[in-house]
mmCIF file of the N, C-alpha and C atoms, coordinates in Angstrom:
data_MODEL
# 
_entry.id   MODEL 
# 
loop_
_atom_site.group_PDB 
_atom_site.id 
_atom_site.type_symbol 
_atom_site.label_atom_id 
_atom_site.label_alt_id 
_atom_site.label_comp_id 
_atom_site.label_asym_id 
_atom_site.label_entity_id 
_atom_site.label_seq_id 
_atom_site.pdbx_PDB_ins_code 
_atom_site.Cartn_x 
_atom_site.Cartn_y 
_atom_site.Cartn_z 
_atom_site.occupancy 
_atom_site.B_iso_or_equiv 
_atom_site.pdbx_formal_charge 
_atom_site.auth_seq_id 
_atom_site.auth_comp_id 
_atom_site.auth_asym_id 
_atom_site.auth_atom_id 
_atom_site.pdbx_PDB_model_num 
ATOM 1   N N  . MET A 1 1  ? 107.734 -7.226 61.878 1.00 0.00 ? 1  MET A N  1 
ATOM 2   C CA . MET A 1 1  ? 108.506 -6.875 62.921 1.00 0.00 ? 1  MET A CA 1 
ATOM 3   C C  . MET A 1 1  ? 107.499 -6.567 64.336 1.00 0.00 ? 1  MET A C  1 
ATOM 4   N N  . ARG A 1 2  ? 106.843 -7.243 65.285 1.00 0.00 ? 2  ARG A N  1 
ATOM 5   C CA . ARG A 1 2  ? 106.173 -6.826 66.382 1.00 0.00 ? 2  ARG A CA 1 
ATOM 6   C C  . ARG A 1 2  ? 106.619 -5.639 67.128 1.00 0.00 ? 2  ARG A C  1 
ATOM 7   N N  . GLN A 1 3  ? 105.408 -4.810 67.084 1.00 0.00 ? 3  GLN A N  1 
ATOM 8   C CA . GLN A 1 3  ? 105.683 -3.538 68.160 1.00 0.00 ? 3  GLN A CA 1 
ATOM 9   C C  . GLN A 1 3  ? 105.598 -3.656 69.691 1.00 0.00 ? 3  GLN A C  1 
ATOM 10  N N  . ILE A 1 4  ? 106.399 -3.491 70.577 1.00 0.00 ? 4  ILE A N  1 
ATOM 11  C CA . ILE A 1 4  ? 106.205 -3.410 71.783 1.00 0.00 ? 4  ILE A CA 1 
ATOM 12  C C  . ILE A 1 4  ? 105.064 -2.730 72.247 1.00 0.00 ? 4  ILE A C  1 
ATOM 13  N N  . ARG A 1 5  ? 104.017 -3.349 73.059 1.00 0.00 ? 5  ARG A N  1 
ATOM 14  C CA . ARG A 1 5  ? 103.414 -2.332 74.172 1.00 0.00 ? 5  ARG A CA 1 
ATOM 15  C C  . ARG A 1 5  ? 103.346 -2.092 75.157 1.00 0.00 ? 5  ARG A C  1 
ATOM 16  N N  . GLU A 1 6  ? 102.484 -0.763 75.814 1.00 0.00 ? 6  GLU A N  1 
ATOM 17  C CA . GLU A 1 6  ? 103.097 -0.806 77.573 1.00 0.00 ? 6  GLU A CA 1 
ATOM 18  C C  . GLU A 1 6  ? 101.957 -0.350 77.601 1.00 0.00 ? 6  GLU A C  1 
ATOM 19  N N  . LYS A 1 7  ? 101.468 -0.486 79.209 1.00 0.00 ? 7  LYS A N  1 
ATOM 20  C CA . LYS A 1 7  ? 100.341 0.573  79.927 1.00 0.00 ? 7  LYS A CA 1 
ATOM 21  C C  . LYS A 1 7  ? 100.318 1.119  80.140 1.00 0.00 ? 7  LYS A C  1 
ATOM 22  N N  . PHE A 1 8  ? 99.588  2.461  80.146 1.00 0.00 ? 8  PHE A N  1 
ATOM 23  C CA . PHE A 1 8  ? 99.747  3.450  81.022 1.00 0.00 ? 8  PHE A CA 1 
ATOM 24  C C  . PHE A 1 8  ? 98.440  3.644  81.182 1.00 0.00 ? 8  PHE A C  1 
ATOM 25  N N  . ALA A 1 9  ? 98.150  4.654  82.191 1.00 0.00 ? 9  ALA A N  1 
ATOM 26  C CA . ALA A 1 9  ? 96.993  5.159  82.935 1.00 0.00 ? 9  ALA A CA 1 
ATOM 27  C C  . ALA A 1 9  ? 96.659  6.688  82.785 1.00 0.00 ? 9  ALA A C  1 
ATOM 28  N N  . THR A 1 10 ? 95.441  6.848  82.348 1.00 0.00 ? 10 THR A N  1 
ATOM 29  C CA . THR A 1 10 ? 95.099  8.613  81.982 1.00 0.00 ? 10 THR A CA 1 
ATOM 30  C C  . THR A 1 10 ? 93.454  8.836  82.076 1.00 0.00 ? 10 THR A C  1 
ATOM 31  N N  . GLN A 1 11 ? 93.142  10.092 82.189 1.00 0.00 ? 11 GLN A N  1 
ATOM 32  C CA . GLN A 1 11 ? 91.402  10.173 82.224 1.00 0.00 ? 11 GLN A CA 1 
ATOM 33  C C  . GLN A 1 11 ? 91.185  11.066 81.514 1.00 0.00 ? 11 GLN A C  1 
ATOM 34  N N  . VAL A 1 12 ? 89.874  10.653 80.844 1.00 0.00 ? 12 VAL A N  1 
ATOM 35  C CA . VAL A 1 12 ? 89.503  11.430 80.002 1.00 0.00 ? 12 VAL A CA 1 
ATOM 36  C C  . VAL A 1 12 ? 87.709  12.016 79.747 1.00 0.00 ? 12 VAL A C  1 
ATOM 37  N N  . ASN A 1 13 ? 87.637  12.995 79.397 1.00 0.00 ? 13 ASN A N  1 
ATOM 38  C CA . ASN A 1 13 ? 86.321  13.377 79.503 1.00 0.00 ? 13 ASN A CA 1 
ATOM 39  C C  . ASN A 1 13 ? 85.520  11.859 79.472 1.00 0.00 ? 13 ASN A C  1 
ATOM 40  N N  . SER A 1 14 ? 83.929  11.866 80.436 1.00 0.00 ? 14 SER A N  1 
ATOM 41  C CA . SER A 1 14 ? 83.464  10.763 80.081 1.00 0.00 ? 14 SER A CA 1 
ATOM 42  C C  . SER A 1 14 ? 82.284  10.697 78.695 1.00 0.00 ? 14 SER A C  1 
ATOM 43  N N  . LYS A 1 15 ? 81.893  12.164 78.271 1.00 0.00 ? 15 LYS A N  1 
ATOM 44  C CA . LYS A 1 15 ? 81.856  12.016 76.936 1.00 0.00 ? 15 LYS A CA 1 
ATOM 45  C C  . LYS A 1 15 ? 81.968  11.888 75.923 1.00 0.00 ? 15 LYS A C  1 
ATOM 46  N N  . THR A 1 16 ? 83.667  12.069 75.846 1.00 0.00 ? 16 THR A N  1 
ATOM 47  C CA . THR A 1 16 ? 84.501  11.967 74.987 1.00 0.00 ? 16 THR A CA 1 
ATOM 48  C C  . THR A 1 16 ? 85.205  10.299 75.150 1.00 0.00 ? 16 THR A C  1 
ATOM 49  N N  . LEU A 1 17 ? 84.654  9.467  76.345 1.00 0.00 ? 17 LEU A N  1 
ATOM 50  C CA . LEU A 1 17 ? 84.845  8.131  76.233 1.00 0.00 ? 17 LEU A CA 1 
ATOM 51  C C  . LEU A 1 17 ? 83.923  7.448  75.600 1.00 0.00 ? 17 LEU A C  1 
ATOM 52  N N  . LYS A 1 18 ? 82.425  7.609  75.938 1.00 0.00 ? 18 LYS A N  1 
ATOM 53  C CA . LYS A 1 18 ? 81.271  6.806  75.428 1.00 0.00 ? 18 LYS A CA 1 
ATOM 54  C C  . LYS A 1 18 ? 81.680  7.062  74.530 1.00 0.00 ? 18 LYS A C  1 
ATOM 55  N N  . ALA A 1 19 ? 81.685  8.573  73.459 1.00 0.00 ? 19 ALA A N  1 
ATOM 56  C CA . ALA A 1 19 ? 81.782  8.244  72.320 1.00 0.00 ? 19 ALA A CA 1 
ATOM 57  C C  . ALA A 1 19 ? 82.650  7.476  71.207 1.00 0.00 ? 19 ALA A C  1 
ATOM 58  N N  . LEU A 1 20 ? 84.035  7.266  72.240 1.00 0.00 ? 20 LEU A N  1 
ATOM 59  C CA . LEU A 1 20 ? 85.383  6.416  71.608 1.00 0.00 ? 20 LEU A CA 1 
ATOM 60  C C  . LEU A 1 20 ? 84.311  5.475  71.292 1.00 0.00 ? 20 LEU A C  1 
ATOM 61  N N  . ARG A 1 21 ? 84.078  4.760  72.666 1.00 0.00 ? 21 ARG A N  1 
ATOM 62  C CA . ARG A 1 21 ? 83.568  3.274  72.538 1.00 0.00 ? 21 ARG A CA 1 
ATOM 63  C C  . ARG A 1 21 ? 82.478  2.632  71.697 1.00 0.00 ? 21 ARG A C  1 
ATOM 64  N N  . ALA A 1 22 ? 81.780  4.309  71.367 1.00 0.00 ? 22 ALA A N  1 
ATOM 65  C CA . ALA A 1 22 ? 80.571  3.641  70.509 1.00 0.00 ? 22 ALA A CA 1 
ATOM 66  C C  . ALA A 1 22 ? 81.376  3.486  69.147 1.00 0.00 ? 22 ALA A C  1 
ATOM 67  N N  . LEU A 1 23 ? 82.089  4.563  68.271 1.00 0.00 ? 23 LEU A N  1 
ATOM 68  C CA . LEU A 1 23 ? 83.215  4.188  67.839 1.00 0.00 ? 23 LEU A CA 1 
ATOM 69  C C  . LEU A 1 23 ? 83.415  3.003  67.532 1.00 0.00 ? 23 LEU A C  1 
ATOM 70  N N  . ALA A 1 24 ? 84.359  2.604  68.150 1.00 0.00 ? 24 ALA A N  1 
ATOM 71  C CA . ALA A 1 24 ? 85.118  1.551  68.235 1.00 0.00 ? 24 ALA A CA 1 
ATOM 72  C C  . ALA A 1 24 ? 84.247  0.424  68.319 1.00 0.00 ? 24 ALA A C  1 
ATOM 73  N N  . ARG A 1 25 ? 83.126  -0.162 68.442 1.00 0.00 ? 25 ARG A N  1 
ATOM 74  C CA . ARG A 1 25 ? 81.808  -1.208 68.248 1.00 0.00 ? 25 ARG A CA 1 
ATOM 75  C C  . ARG A 1 25 ? 81.291  -0.290 66.971 1.00 0.00 ? 25 ARG A C  1 
ATOM 76  N N  . GLU A 1 26 ? 80.818  0.176  66.620 1.00 0.00 ? 26 GLU A N  1 
ATOM 77  C CA . GLU A 1 26 ? 80.308  0.443  64.677 1.00 0.00 ? 26 GLU A CA 1 
ATOM 78  C C  . GLU A 1 26 ? 81.686  -0.429 64.357 1.00 0.00 ? 26 GLU A C  1 
ATOM 79  N N  . GLU A 1 27 ? 82.831  0.473  64.569 1.00 0.00 ? 27 GLU A N  1 
ATOM 80  C CA . GLU A 1 27 ? 83.871  0.402  63.325 1.00 0.00 ? 27 GLU A CA 1 
ATOM 81  C C  . GLU A 1 27 ? 84.637  -1.346 63.535 1.00 0.00 ? 27 GLU A C  1 
ATOM 82  N N  . GLY A 1 28 ? 83.869  -1.808 64.798 1.00 0.00 ? 28 GLY A N  1 
ATOM 83  C CA . GLY A 1 28 ? 84.281  -3.534 65.113 1.00 0.00 ? 28 GLY A CA 1 
ATOM 84  C C  . GLY A 1 28 ? 85.955  -3.699 65.286 1.00 0.00 ? 28 GLY A C  1 
ATOM 85  N N  . ARG A 1 29 ? 86.535  -2.242 65.861 1.00 0.00 ? 29 ARG A N  1 
ATOM 86  C CA . ARG A 1 29 ? 87.659  -2.127 66.266 1.00 0.00 ? 29 ARG A CA 1 
ATOM 87  C C  . ARG A 1 29 ? 87.578  -2.356 67.837 1.00 0.00 ? 29 ARG A C  1 
ATOM 88  N N  . GLN A 1 30 ? 88.696  -2.656 68.602 1.00 0.00 ? 30 GLN A N  1 
ATOM 89  C CA . GLN A 1 30 ? 89.323  -2.107 69.836 1.00 0.00 ? 30 GLN A CA 1 
ATOM 90  C C  . GLN A 1 30 ? 89.310  -0.780 70.279 1.00 0.00 ? 30 GLN A C  1 
ATOM 91  N N  . LEU A 1 31 ? 89.176  -1.044 71.312 1.00 0.00 ? 31 LEU A N  1 
ATOM 92  C CA . LEU A 1 31 ? 88.975  0.844  71.922 1.00 0.00 ? 31 LEU A CA 1 
ATOM 93  C C  . LEU A 1 31 ? 90.743  1.464  71.723 1.00 0.00 ? 31 LEU A C  1 
ATOM 94  N N  . GLN A 1 32 ? 91.639  0.542  72.151 1.00 0.00 ? 32 GLN A N  1 
ATOM 95  C CA . GLN A 1 32 ? 92.533  0.604  71.912 1.00 0.00 ? 32 GLN A CA 1 
ATOM 96  C C  . GLN A 1 32 ? 93.463  0.701  70.907 1.00 0.00 ? 32 GLN A C  1 
ATOM 97  N N  . ALA A 1 33 ? 92.808  0.147  69.834 1.00 0.00 ? 33 ALA A N  1 
ATOM 98  C CA . ALA A 1 33 ? 93.624  0.392  68.344 1.00 0.00 ? 33 ALA A CA 1 
ATOM 99  C C  . ALA A 1 33 ? 92.607  2.165  68.173 1.00 0.00 ? 33 ALA A C  1 
ATOM 100 N N  . LEU A 1 34 ? 91.985  2.538  68.072 1.00 0.00 ? 34 LEU A N  1 
ATOM 101 C CA . LEU A 1 34 ? 91.328  3.509  68.132 1.00 0.00 ? 34 LEU A CA 1 
ATOM 102 C C  . LEU A 1 34 ? 92.253  4.911  69.116 1.00 0.00 ? 34 LEU A C  1 
ATOM 103 N N  . ILE A 1 35 ? 92.991  4.908  70.352 1.00 0.00 ? 35 ILE A N  1 
ATOM 104 C CA . ILE A 1 35 ? 93.624  5.353  70.935 1.00 0.00 ? 35 ILE A CA 1 
ATOM 105 C C  . ILE A 1 35 ? 95.129  5.319  70.221 1.00 0.00 ? 35 ILE A C  1 
ATOM 106 N N  . ASP A 1 36 ? 95.172  4.508  69.854 1.00 0.00 ? 36 ASP A N  1 
ATOM 107 C CA . ASP A 1 36 ? 96.959  4.238  69.325 1.00 0.00 ? 36 ASP A CA 1 
ATOM 108 C C  . ASP A 1 36 ? 96.817  4.733  67.989 1.00 0.00 ? 36 ASP A C  1 
ATOM 109 N N  . GLU A 1 37 ? 95.546  5.001  67.502 1.00 0.00 ? 37 GLU A N  1 
ATOM 110 C CA . GLU A 1 37 ? 95.643  6.151  66.274 1.00 0.00 ? 37 GLU A CA 1 
ATOM 111 C C  . GLU A 1 37 ? 95.647  7.377  66.181 1.00 0.00 ? 37 GLU A C  1 
ATOM 112 N N  . ALA A 1 38 ? 94.737  7.585  67.194 1.00 0.00 ? 38 ALA A N  1 
ATOM 113 C CA . ALA A 1 38 ? 94.049  9.310  67.043 1.00 0.00 ? 38 ALA A CA 1 
ATOM 114 C C  . ALA A 1 38 ? 95.882  9.891  68.046 1.00 0.00 ? 38 ALA A C  1 
ATOM 115 N N  . LEU A 1 39 ? 96.814  8.825  68.750 1.00 0.00 ? 39 LEU A N  1 
ATOM 116 C CA . LEU A 1 39 ? 98.088  9.472  69.509 1.00 0.00 ? 39 LEU A CA 1 
ATOM 117 C C  . LEU A 1 39 ? 98.482  9.243  68.514 1.00 0.00 ? 39 LEU A C  1 
ATOM 118 N N  . GLY A 1 40 ? 98.696  9.038  67.564 1.00 0.00 ? 40 GLY A N  1 
ATOM 119 C CA . GLY A 1 40 ? 99.478  8.528  66.064 1.00 0.00 ? 40 GLY A CA 1 
ATOM 120 C C  . GLY A 1 40 ? 99.260  9.751  65.336 1.00 0.00 ? 40 GLY A C  1 
ATOM 121 N N  . ASP A 1 41 ? 98.250  10.362 64.959 1.00 0.00 ? 41 ASP A N  1 
ATOM 122 C CA . ASP A 1 41 ? 97.809  11.483 64.094 1.00 0.00 ? 41 ASP A CA 1 
ATOM 123 C C  . ASP A 1 41 ? 98.471  12.795 65.217 1.00 0.00 ? 41 ASP A C  1 
ATOM 124 N N  . LEU A 1 42 ? 98.047  12.535 66.223 1.00 0.00 ? 42 LEU A N  1 
ATOM 125 C CA . LEU A 1 42 ? 98.434  13.598 67.148 1.00 0.00 ? 42 LEU A CA 1 
ATOM 126 C C  . LEU A 1 42 ? 99.402  13.905 67.113 1.00 0.00 ? 42 LEU A C  1 
ATOM 127 N N  . ILE A 1 43 ? 100.925 13.200 66.874 1.00 0.00 ? 43 ILE A N  1 
ATOM 128 C CA . ILE A 1 43 ? 102.274 13.836 66.928 1.00 0.00 ? 43 ILE A CA 1 
ATOM 129 C C  . ILE A 1 43 ? 102.592 13.883 65.367 1.00 0.00 ? 43 ILE A C  1 
ATOM 130 N N  . GLU A 1 44 ? 102.244 13.029 64.527 1.00 0.00 ? 44 GLU A N  1 
ATOM 131 C CA . GLU A 1 44 ? 102.036 13.413 63.070 1.00 0.00 ? 44 GLU A CA 1 
ATOM 132 C C  . GLU A 1 44 ? 101.867 15.480 63.266 1.00 0.00 ? 44 GLU A C  1 
ATOM 133 N N  . LYS A 1 45 ? 100.972 15.324 63.430 1.00 0.00 ? 45 LYS A N  1 
ATOM 134 C CA . LYS A 1 45 ? 99.961  16.848 63.188 1.00 0.00 ? 45 LYS A CA 1 
ATOM 135 C C  . LYS A 1 45 ? 101.571 17.449 63.981 1.00 0.00 ? 45 LYS A C  1 
ATOM 136 N N  . HIS A 1 46 ? 102.042 17.474 64.787 1.00 0.00 ? 46 HIS A N  1 
ATOM 137 C CA . HIS A 1 46 ? 102.465 18.539 65.582 1.00 0.00 ? 46 HIS A CA 1 
ATOM 138 C C  . HIS A 1 46 ? 103.848 18.374 65.076 1.00 0.00 ? 46 HIS A C  1 
ATOM 139 N N  . LYS A 1 47 ? 104.269 17.462 64.312 1.00 0.00 ? 47 LYS A N  1 
ATOM 140 C CA . LYS A 1 47 ? 105.652 16.940 64.153 1.00 0.00 ? 47 LYS A CA 1 
ATOM 141 C C  . LYS A 1 47 ? 105.567 18.079 62.894 1.00 0.00 ? 47 LYS A C  1 
ATOM 142 N N  . ASN A 1 48 ? 104.250 18.359 61.891 1.00 0.00 ? 48 ASN A N  1 
ATOM 143 C CA . ASN A 1 48 ? 104.531 18.957 60.769 1.00 0.00 ? 48 ASN A CA 1 
ATOM 144 C C  . ASN A 1 48 ? 104.072 20.771 61.068 1.00 0.00 ? 48 ASN A C  1 
ATOM 145 N N  . VAL A 1 49 ? 103.501 21.197 62.753 1.00 0.00 ? 49 VAL A N  1 
ATOM 146 C CA . VAL A 1 49 ? 103.741 22.482 62.759 1.00 0.00 ? 49 VAL A CA 1 
ATOM 147 C C  . VAL A 1 49 ? 104.346 23.914 61.822 1.00 0.00 ? 49 VAL A C  1 
ATOM 148 N N  . ARG A 1 50 ? 105.591 23.302 62.386 1.00 0.00 ? 50 ARG A N  1 
ATOM 149 C CA . ARG A 1 50 ? 106.085 24.242 61.322 1.00 0.00 ? 50 ARG A CA 1 
ATOM 150 C C  . ARG A 1 50 ? 107.075 23.858 60.352 1.00 0.00 ? 50 ARG A C  1 
ATOM 151 N N  . PRO A 1 51 ? 107.422 25.059 59.424 1.00 0.00 ? 51 PRO A N  1 
ATOM 152 C CA . PRO A 1 51 ? 107.678 24.805 58.030 1.00 0.00 ? 51 PRO A CA 1 
ATOM 153 C C  . PRO A 1 51 ? 109.059 24.013 58.551 1.00 0.00 ? 51 PRO A C  1 
ATOM 154 N N  . ARG A 1 52 ? 109.734 23.720 57.351 1.00 0.00 ? 52 ARG A N  1 
ATOM 155 C CA . ARG A 1 52 ? 111.229 22.895 56.997 1.00 0.00 ? 52 ARG A CA 1 
ATOM 156 C C  . ARG A 1 52 ? 111.989 24.143 56.909 1.00 0.00 ? 52 ARG A C  1 
ATOM 157 N N  . PRO A 1 53 ? 113.157 24.499 57.520 1.00 0.00 ? 53 PRO A N  1 
ATOM 158 C CA . PRO A 1 53 ? 113.896 25.450 57.296 1.00 0.00 ? 53 PRO A CA 1 
ATOM 159 C C  . PRO A 1 53 ? 114.586 25.907 56.035 1.00 0.00 ? 53 PRO A C  1 
ATOM 160 N N  . GLN A 1 54 ? 114.492 24.797 55.301 1.00 0.00 ? 54 GLN A N  1 
ATOM 161 C CA . GLN A 1 54 ? 114.628 25.197 53.599 1.00 0.00 ? 54 GLN A CA 1 
ATOM 162 C C  . GLN A 1 54 ? 113.443 25.581 53.388 1.00 0.00 ? 54 GLN A C  1 
ATOM 163 N N  . VAL A 1 55 ? 112.295 25.563 53.093 1.00 0.00 ? 55 VAL A N  1 
ATOM 164 C CA . VAL A 1 55 ? 111.048 25.518 52.642 1.00 0.00 ? 55 VAL A CA 1 
ATOM 165 C C  . VAL A 1 55 ? 110.944 27.329 52.829 1.00 0.00 ? 55 VAL A C  1 
ATOM 166 N N  . MET A 1 56 ? 111.349 27.373 54.813 1.00 0.00 ? 56 MET A N  1 
ATOM 167 C CA . MET A 1 56 ? 111.214 28.967 54.863 1.00 0.00 ? 56 MET A CA 1 
ATOM 168 C C  . MET A 1 56 ? 112.295 29.741 54.290 1.00 0.00 ? 56 MET A C  1 
ATOM 169 N N  . ALA A 1 57 ? 113.671 29.732 53.953 1.00 0.00 ? 57 ALA A N  1 
ATOM 170 C CA . ALA A 1 57 ? 115.035 29.677 53.432 1.00 0.00 ? 57 ALA A CA 1 
ATOM 171 C C  . ALA A 1 57 ? 114.012 30.259 51.909 1.00 0.00 ? 57 ALA A C  1 
ATOM 172 N N  . ALA A 1 58 ? 113.803 29.473 51.446 1.00 0.00 ? 58 ALA A N  1 
ATOM 173 C CA . ALA A 1 58 ? 113.040 29.430 49.931 1.00 0.00 ? 58 ALA A CA 1 
ATOM 174 C C  . ALA A 1 58 ? 112.115 30.585 49.497 1.00 0.00 ? 58 ALA A C  1 
ATOM 175 N N  . ASN A 1 59 ? 111.364 30.975 50.669 1.00 0.00 ? 59 ASN A N  1 
ATOM 176 C CA . ASN A 1 59 ? 110.127 31.726 51.161 1.00 0.00 ? 59 ASN A CA 1 
ATOM 177 C C  . ASN A 1 59 ? 110.464 33.123 51.288 1.00 0.00 ? 59 ASN A C  1 
ATOM 178 N N  . LEU A 1 60 ? 111.016 33.250 51.875 1.00 0.00 ? 60 LEU A N  1 
ATOM 179 C CA . LEU A 1 60 ? 111.787 34.547 52.302 1.00 0.00 ? 60 LEU A CA 1 
ATOM 180 C C  . LEU A 1 60 ? 112.764 34.935 50.356 1.00 0.00 ? 60 LEU A C  1 
ATOM 181 N N  . ALA A 1 61 ? 113.410 34.038 50.349 1.00 0.00 ? 61 ALA A N  1 
ATOM 182 C CA . ALA A 1 61 ? 114.692 34.561 49.277 1.00 0.00 ? 61 ALA A CA 1 
ATOM 183 C C  . ALA A 1 61 ? 113.130 35.220 47.719 1.00 0.00 ? 61 ALA A C  1 
ATOM 184 N N  . SER A 1 62 ? 111.470 34.210 48.027 1.00 0.00 ? 62 SER A N  1 
ATOM 185 C CA . SER A 1 62 ? 111.320 34.837 47.046 1.00 0.00 ? 62 SER A CA 1 
ATOM 186 C C  . SER A 1 62 ? 110.408 36.051 47.518 1.00 0.00 ? 62 SER A C  1 
ATOM 187 N N  . HIS A 1 63 ? 110.439 36.530 48.801 1.00 0.00 ? 63 HIS A N  1 
ATOM 188 C CA . HIS A 1 63 ? 109.989 38.096 48.750 1.00 0.00 ? 63 HIS A CA 1 
ATOM 189 C C  . HIS A 1 63 ? 110.962 38.788 47.905 1.00 0.00 ? 63 HIS A C  1 
ATOM 190 N N  . GLY A 1 64 ? 112.171 38.880 48.579 1.00 0.00 ? 64 GLY A N  1 
ATOM 191 C CA . GLY A 1 64 ? 113.555 39.827 47.781 1.00 0.00 ? 64 GLY A CA 1 
ATOM 192 C C  . GLY A 1 64 ? 113.530 39.389 46.394 1.00 0.00 ? 64 GLY A C  1 
ATOM 193 N N  . LYS A 1 65 ? 112.854 38.543 46.011 1.00 0.00 ? 65 LYS A N  1 
ATOM 194 C CA . LYS A 1 65 ? 112.656 38.546 44.061 1.00 0.00 ? 65 LYS A CA 1 
ATOM 195 C C  . LYS A 1 65 ? 111.307 39.125 43.491 1.00 0.00 ? 65 LYS A C  1 
ATOM 196 N N  . PHE A 1 66 ? 110.601 38.429 44.407 1.00 0.00 ? 66 PHE A N  1 
ATOM 197 C CA . PHE A 1 66 ? 109.357 38.852 43.424 1.00 0.00 ? 66 PHE A CA 1 
ATOM 198 C C  . PHE A 1 66 ? 108.385 39.467 44.439 1.00 0.00 ? 66 PHE A C  1 
ATOM 199 N N  . GLY A 1 67 ? 108.487 40.232 45.374 1.00 0.00 ? 67 GLY A N  1 
ATOM 200 C CA . GLY A 1 67 ? 108.191 41.315 46.509 1.00 0.00 ? 67 GLY A CA 1 
ATOM 201 C C  . GLY A 1 67 ? 107.624 42.626 45.326 1.00 0.00 ? 67 GLY A C  1 
ATOM 202 N N  . PRO A 1 68 ? 108.386 42.773 44.817 1.00 0.00 ? 68 PRO A N  1 
ATOM 203 C CA . PRO A 1 68 ? 107.880 44.092 43.856 1.00 0.00 ? 68 PRO A CA 1 
ATOM 204 C C  . PRO A 1 68 ? 106.345 43.523 43.412 1.00 0.00 ? 68 PRO A C  1 
ATOM 205 N N  . LEU A 1 69 ? 106.551 42.347 42.718 1.00 0.00 ? 69 LEU A N  1 
ATOM 206 C CA . LEU A 1 69 ? 105.389 41.829 42.093 1.00 0.00 ? 69 LEU A CA 1 
ATOM 207 C C  . LEU A 1 69 ? 103.926 41.512 42.566 1.00 0.00 ? 69 LEU A C  1 
ATOM 208 N N  . ARG A 1 70 ? 104.237 41.401 43.330 1.00 0.00 ? 70 ARG A N  1 
ATOM 209 C CA . ARG A 1 70 ? 103.341 41.542 45.187 1.00 0.00 ? 70 ARG A CA 1 
ATOM 210 C C  . ARG A 1 70 ? 102.269 42.801 44.949 1.00 0.00 ? 70 ARG A C  1 
ATOM 211 N N  . GLN A 1 71 ? 103.333 43.321 45.528 1.00 0.00 ? 71 GLN A N  1 
ATOM 212 C CA . GLN A 1 71 ? 102.971 45.126 46.172 1.00 0.00 ? 71 GLN A CA 1 
ATOM 213 C C  . GLN A 1 71 ? 102.327 45.091 44.792 1.00 0.00 ? 71 GLN A C  1 
ATOM 214 N N  . ALA A 1 72 ? 102.903 45.016 43.602 1.00 0.00 ? 72 ALA A N  1 
ATOM 215 C CA . ALA A 1 72 ? 101.637 45.430 42.211 1.00 0.00 ? 72 ALA A CA 1 
ATOM 216 C C  . ALA A 1 72 ? 100.738 45.211 41.892 1.00 0.00 ? 72 ALA A C  1 
ATOM 217 N N  . GLY A 1 73 ? 100.522 43.716 42.776 1.00 0.00 ? 73 GLY A N  1 
ATOM 218 C CA . GLY A 1 73 ? 99.701  42.868 41.916 1.00 0.00 ? 73 GLY A CA 1 
ATOM 219 C C  . GLY A 1 73 ? 98.612  43.277 43.362 1.00 0.00 ? 73 GLY A C  1 
ATOM 220 N N  . SER A 1 74 ? 98.781  43.929 44.387 1.00 0.00 ? 74 SER A N  1 
ATOM 221 C CA . SER A 1 74 ? 97.855  44.166 44.750 1.00 0.00 ? 74 SER A CA 1 
ATOM 222 C C  . SER A 1 74 ? 96.835  45.117 44.921 1.00 0.00 ? 74 SER A C  1 
ATOM 223 N N  . LEU A 1 75 ? 97.993  46.521 43.992 1.00 0.00 ? 75 LEU A N  1 
ATOM 224 C CA . LEU A 1 75 ? 97.505  47.781 43.873 1.00 0.00 ? 75 LEU A CA 1 
ATOM 225 C C  . LEU A 1 75 ? 96.463  47.185 43.192 1.00 0.00 ? 75 LEU A C  1 
ATOM 226 N N  . ALA A 1 76 ? 96.067  46.485 42.125 1.00 0.00 ? 76 ALA A N  1 
ATOM 227 C CA . ALA A 1 76 ? 95.467  46.431 40.797 1.00 0.00 ? 76 ALA A CA 1 
ATOM 228 C C  . ALA A 1 76 ? 94.006  46.217 41.490 1.00 0.00 ? 76 ALA A C  1 
# 
């Protein structure tokens, strides 16, 4: 299945753009492919910023159960 592409315009720091163009040349890739990859990585990074609710609930539950052990271990 082919992805639909859309054009957009933006501005970047000239040093960043120069480095990005050099990287594209070194890797034999198009500039848009590197930008696509970078934007995808940024989106994934921000998706994973907060732990899932079930992970936080398990963490909080473990504090009640194992809290005394953690405190005792820190005294040693």
